[in-house]
Backbone as a chain_set.jsonl record, in Angstrom:
{"seq": "XXXXXXXXXXXXXXXXXXXXXXXXXXXXXXXXXXXXXXXXXXXXXXXXXXXXXXXXXXXXXXXXXXXXXXXXXXXXXXXXXXX", "coords": {"N": [[-104.972, 136.26, -30.166], [-106.779, 138.037, -31.196], [-107.24, 136.325, -33.86], [-108.912, 134.187, -32.053], [-110.843, 135.137, -31.259], [-111.907, 136.217, -33.205], [-112.962, 133.413, -34.138], [-114.474, 132.614, -31.966], [-116.571, 134.314, -32.293], [-117.49, 133.811, -34.645], [-118.102, 131.083, -34.567], [-120.136, 131.608, -32.788], [-122.508, 133.231, -34.343], [-124.967, 132.704, -36.038], [-126.283, 131.07, -38.873], [-128.465, 131.916, -41.099], [-130.419, 129.581, -42.696], [-132.378, 127.952, -45.395], [-134.173, 125.384, -46.337], [-136.013, 123.421, -48.407], [-139.456, 122.215, -48.309], [-139.526, 119.739, -48.92], [-136.959, 118.602, -49.418], [-135.909, 116.248, -48.218], [-137.304, 114.435, -49.443], [-136.523, 114.773, -52.217], [-133.952, 114.34, -51.819], [-133.622, 111.536, -51.22], [-134.69, 110.495, -53.422], [-132.95, 110.916, -55.463], [-130.701, 109.692, -54.073], [-131.578, 107.055, -54.695], [-131.961, 107.032, -57.615], [-129.193, 106.776, -58.016], [-128.138, 104.839, -57.056], [-129.904, 102.83, -58.273], [-128.801, 103.387, -61.164], [-125.817, 102.371, -60.935], [-126.51, 99.55, -60.643], [-127.173, 99.02, -62.835], [-127.278, 97.016, -65.594], [-124.183, 96.285, -67.695], [-124.894, 95.792, -70.597], [-128.051, 96.736, -71.948], [-131.055, 94.691, -72.894], [-133.778, 95.678, -73.409], [-133.041, 98.305, -73.909], [-131.727, 98.517, -75.826], [-133.232, 97.082, -77.788], [-135.129, 99.015, -78.085], [-133.9, 100.862, -78.997], [-133.036, 99.346, -81.303], [-135.814, 99.139, -82.463], [-136.887, 101.727, -83.683], [-134.78, 102.679, -85.523], [-134.591, 102.343, -89.071], [-132.488, 101.975, -90.596], [-130.877, 100.272, -88.806], [-132.461, 98.219, -88.281], [-132.141, 96.868, -90.814], [-129.919, 96.54, -91.51], [-129.855, 94.563, -89.731], [-131.211, 92.201, -90.634], [-130.232, 91.492, -92.83], [-127.443, 90.737, -91.905], [-128.183, 88.522, -90.849], [-129.284, 87.16, -93.232], [-127.396, 86.705, -94.609], [-125.632, 85.034, -92.542], [-127.371, 83.09, -92.623], [-127.149, 81.82, -95.307], [-124.685, 81.577, -95.694], [-124.683, 79.122, -93.667], [-126.621, 76.997, -94.965], [-124.922, 76.795, -97.056], [-122.773, 75.341, -96.12], [-124.197, 73.054, -95.091], [-124.678, 72.168, -97.237], [-122.64, 71.351, -98.72], [-121.567, 69.806, -97.059], [-123.48, 67.566, -97.393], [-123.091, 66.724, -100.004], [-120.453, 65.966, -99.982]], "CA": [[-105.57, 136.771, -29.289], [-107.941, 138.324, -32.187], [-108.048, 135.168, -34.376], [-109.184, 133.143, -31.287], [-112.042, 136.141, -30.565], [-113.2, 136.324, -34.844], [-113.234, 132.364, -34.195], [-115.643, 132.603, -31.354], [-117.852, 135.024, -32.953], [-117.642, 133.099, -36.066], [-118.551, 129.793, -34.17], [-121.669, 131.64, -31.821], [-123.204, 133.535, -35.128], [-126.382, 131.749, -36.425], [-126.457, 131.424, -40.169], [-129.874, 131.659, -42.003], [-130.44, 128.449, -44.072], [-133.733, 128.293, -46.049], [-134.333, 124.363, -46.684], [-137.428, 123.584, -48.65], [-140.418, 121.163, -47.558], [-139.575, 118.261, -49.982], [-135.654, 118.727, -49.419], [-135.401, 114.96, -47.884], [-137.756, 113.411, -50.782], [-135.81, 114.972, -53.288], [-132.08, 113.629, -51.785], [-133.608, 110.056, -51.533], [-134.919, 109.955, -54.851], [-131.428, 111.18, -56.052], [-129.733, 108.584, -54.042], [-132.158, 105.951, -54.828], [-131.592, 106.647, -58.795], [-128.027, 106.521, -58.432], [-127.869, 103.3, -56.692], [-130.383, 102.049, -59.61], [-127.625, 103.65, -62.086], [-124.904, 101.671, -60.141], [-127.03, 98.356, -60.612], [-127.891, 98.681, -64.061], [-126.352, 96.164, -66.487], [-123.704, 97.195, -68.858], [-125.826, 95.773, -71.788], [-129.222, 96.392, -71.234], [-131.473, 94.171, -73.924], [-134.634, 96.251, -73.625], [-132.996, 99.53, -74.395], [-131.529, 98.055, -77.066], [-134.362, 96.849, -78.632], [-135.957, 100.037, -78.374], [-133.023, 101.874, -80.119], [-133.425, 98.877, -82.447], [-137.099, 99.364, -83.043], [-137.065, 103.147, -83.93], [-134.061, 102.975, -86.268], [-134.901, 101.567, -90.203], [-131.3, 101.303, -91.196], [-130.245, 99.087, -87.996], [-133.531, 96.766, -88.802], [-132.346, 96.847, -92.018], [-128.614, 95.53, -91.509], [-129.653, 93.236, -89.17], [-131.868, 91.56, -91.516], [-128.856, 91.621, -93.916], [-126.548, 90.49, -91.081], [-129.168, 87.403, -90.663], [-129.932, 86.469, -94.429], [-125.783, 85.98, -95.039], [-125.514, 83.926, -91.791], [-128.277, 81.829, -92.832], [-126.666, 81.709, -96.674], [-123.221, 80.437, -95.258], [-125.119, 77.905, -92.967], [-127.188, 76.531, -96.029], [-123.931, 76.207, -98.308], [-121.847, 74.969, -95.45], [-125.048, 71.969, -94.967], [-125.112, 72.005, -98.729], [-121.09, 71.154, -99.083], [-121.231, 68.515, -96.12], [-124.296, 66.681, -98.181], [-122.658, 66.496, -100.978], [-119.538, 65.25, -99.846]], "C": [[-106.817, 136.972, -30.228], [-108.693, 137.257, -32.846], [-108.933, 134.539, -33.366], [-110.468, 134.041, -31.193], [-112.75, 135.985, -31.953], [-113.144, 134.741, -34.352], [-114.472, 132.158, -33.346], [-117.058, 133.716, -31.787], [-118.394, 134.481, -34.125], [-118.765, 131.598, -35.615], [-120.562, 130.38, -33.551], [-122.525, 132.284, -33.2], [-123.966, 132.652, -35.66], [-126.535, 132.113, -37.823], [-128.134, 130.755, -40.568], [-130.031, 130.745, -43.016], [-131.926, 127.855, -44.654], [-133.71, 126.627, -46.535], [-135.632, 124.037, -47.186], [-138.111, 122.317, -48.001], [-139.701, 119.722, -47.989], [-137.819, 118.095, -50.213], [-135.452, 116.811, -49.039], [-136.031, 114.257, -48.855], [-136.892, 113.565, -51.77], [-134.156, 114.541, -53.523], [-132.467, 112.393, -51.877], [-133.897, 109.754, -52.596], [-133.581, 109.881, -55.454], [-130.63, 109.84, -55.665], [-130.499, 107.554, -54.527], [-131.809, 105.818, -56.806], [-130.491, 106.705, -59.158], [-127.695, 105.235, -58.331], [-128.597, 102.44, -58.24], [-129.375, 102.261, -60.377], [-126.664, 102.793, -61.933], [-124.937, 100.385, -60.979], [-127.263, 97.9, -61.652], [-126.858, 98.012, -64.829], [-125.623, 96.694, -67.891], [-124.49, 97.193, -70.529], [-126.801, 95.677, -71.486], [-130.347, 95.708, -72.695], [-132.665, 95.25, -74.115], [-134.178, 97.67, -74.488], [-132.215, 99.335, -75.789], [-132.244, 97.55, -78.309], [-135.284, 97.944, -79.227], [-135.297, 101.138, -79.256], [-133.401, 100.869, -81.563], [-134.691, 99.481, -83.382], [-137.438, 100.656, -83.923], [-136.043, 103.306, -85.123], [-134.263, 101.952, -88.02], [-133.339, 100.878, -90.719], [-130.52, 100.047, -90.041], [-131.115, 97.807, -88.253], [-133.019, 96.259, -89.913], [-130.889, 95.894, -92.24], [-128.629, 94.32, -90.466], [-130.183, 92.306, -89.685], [-131.071, 91.043, -92.653], [-128.004, 90.343, -93.473], [-127.298, 88.181, -91.047], [-129.063, 86.743, -92.002], [-128.614, 85.932, -94.943], [-125.019, 85.129, -93.935], [-126.196, 82.956, -92.379], [-127.684, 81.38, -94.341], [-125.629, 80.79, -96.178], [-123.863, 79.136, -94.564], [-125.631, 77.049, -94.122], [-125.694, 75.815, -96.752], [-122.844, 75.298, -97.542], [-122.58, 73.542, -95.107], [-125.007, 71.495, -96.262], [-123.657, 70.905, -99.184], [-121.172, 69.667, -98.056], [-122.273, 66.925, -96.977], [-123.724, 66.053, -99.094], [-121.166, 65.906, -101.21], [-118.856, 64.345, -99.199]], "O": [[-107.788, 136.224, -30.117], [-109.899, 137.015, -32.781], [-110.003, 134.261, -33.907], [-111.406, 133.277, -30.964], [-113.942, 135.685, -32.006], [-113.871, 135.081, -33.418], [-115.455, 131.608, -33.843], [-118.25, 133.657, -31.487], [-119.542, 134.649, -34.536], [-119.808, 131.23, -36.156], [-121.66, 129.866, -33.764], [-123.594, 131.674, -33.201], [-123.423, 131.55, -35.738], [-126.865, 133.262, -38.115], [-128.691, 129.671, -40.398], [-129.799, 131.068, -44.181], [-132.465, 127.127, -43.822], [-132.913, 126.608, -47.472], [-136.544, 124.35, -46.42], [-137.491, 121.52, -47.298], [-139.45, 118.803, -47.21], [-137.441, 117.456, -51.195], [-134.727, 116.2, -49.823], [-135.364, 113.312, -49.278], [-136.424, 112.547, -52.28], [-133.432, 114.429, -54.513], [-131.754, 111.768, -52.663], [-133.448, 108.681, -53.001], [-133.15, 108.823, -55.913], [-130.074, 109.084, -56.462], [-129.655, 106.802, -55.014], [-131.48, 104.738, -57.297], [-130.272, 106.716, -60.37], [-127.123, 104.557, -59.185], [-127.997, 101.701, -59.021], [-128.716, 101.226, -60.47], [-126.477, 102.205, -62.998], [-124.042, 100.008, -61.736], [-127.542, 96.712, -61.818], [-125.681, 98.365, -64.759], [-126.15, 97.273, -68.84], [-124.624, 98.116, -71.332], [-127.058, 94.728, -70.744], [-130.336, 96.496, -73.64], [-132.518, 95.836, -75.187], [-134.78, 98.068, -75.486], [-132.259, 100.168, -76.695], [-131.901, 97.61, -79.489], [-135.93, 97.951, -80.275], [-135.832, 101.991, -79.965], [-133.88, 101.325, -82.602], [-134.672, 100.03, -84.483], [-138.256, 100.55, -84.836], [-136.427, 104.183, -85.897], [-133.995, 100.754, -87.93], [-133.099, 99.728, -91.086], [-129.776, 99.143, -90.421], [-130.68, 96.665, -88.399], [-133.377, 95.108, -90.161], [-130.781, 94.868, -92.911], [-127.799, 93.42, -90.338], [-129.719, 91.236, -89.29], [-131.475, 90.091, -93.321], [-127.809, 89.319, -94.128], [-126.771, 87.081, -91.21], [-128.693, 85.573, -91.906], [-128.582, 84.897, -95.608], [-123.961, 84.569, -94.222], [-125.603, 81.917, -92.67], [-127.889, 80.172, -94.46], [-125.657, 79.56, -96.216], [-123.467, 78.057, -95.004], [-124.837, 76.123, -94.287], [-125.481, 74.613, -96.912], [-122.093, 74.58, -98.202], [-121.766, 72.67, -94.805], [-125.325, 70.317, -96.425], [-123.756, 69.88, -99.859], [-120.796, 68.577, -98.488], [-121.92, 65.751, -97.085], [-123.774, 64.824, -99.107], [-120.743, 65.48, -102.285], [-117.791, 63.93, -99.657]]}, "num_chains": 1, "name": "protein.A"}
């Protein structure tokens, strides 16, 4: 009996909750950001090239890899022309 009375008293008690004026705008903004993050591709080329342009050693490594690949292609074509 006491628990039922307590429950009714709790149910009738009004709570004071302060909600800011821009609560809905903040909520929808976060939902939109969450949806955008879910639909983002795994490999973002814009982000990769932005990272690459900011790091000297990354650019140097990419240039070295391109030079090695070009040299290997040159050797293969040279051997095919002689053979």
